[in-house]
N, C-alpha and C positions, 0 to 999 in steps of 0.2 A: 504494500500500500504506500501511496505517496500523497503529499498535499496536506495543508493545514486544516482541512475541513473534516469533521467527524459526522457520521450519519447516525441518527437515533432510530433504532428499529423498535417502534412503539406499536407493535401489532401482536395479538395473541396467537396468530397463525404461524406456526413453525415453518411450514413450507414457503409461505410468502416471505418471511424474514430471510430464509436461506436464499431465495431467488433474488431478493433485493441485494443482499450481501454479495452474492456472486457477481451481479451486474456492476456494482460500484467499487469492488475491491481494488481495482487498479487506478482509481481516480480520487480516492479519499485517504485521509491520514489514519482513519480508524472507524470503528463501529461501537455504538453504545446500545446495549440491550435494555430496553425500557421496562418500567414496572408492569405494563400490560403483558409484555412477553414473559417476564419472570413469573408473574402470578398464574399465567396459563400453563407454562411449561416447566417451571422450576429448574433445579440444578441439572436434571437430565437434558433439558432443552439447551442450557448453556453449554453442556458437554458436547451435544450434537453440533452446535454452532462452532465450537472450537475445532471439531474434526474437519471443518472446511479448510483449515489452515490459513486463517485470515490474519495472522500476526500474533503478538503476545496476548495472553489471556490472564490478567491478574486475578480474575475471579477464581480461576482454577489453580493459581499459584505456580504456573509453569508456562513456557512458550507453547503455542499451538504447533502442531506438526504441519509440514508443507511449506510452501513459499509465500 
C-alpha cells in the first residue's frame, strides 16, 4: 500500500469489505476496520481480512502475510 490516505471499511458485510480492500490496496496508505465491521464479524473477521495480506495488522499483533 502507498499514499497518505486510509480507507475506513464501515460495513458489516465481510465480502464487501474484502472487495473494497482488494480494489484500493495499491492506492491507499492503509485500511481501518470500523465498528460496524467488528460488531458483525468480530476477531474472526479481522483475521480473515489480515489473510488478504494488506500490510501490518496491529490488531493481531503481527504483520499480515503477503505483499
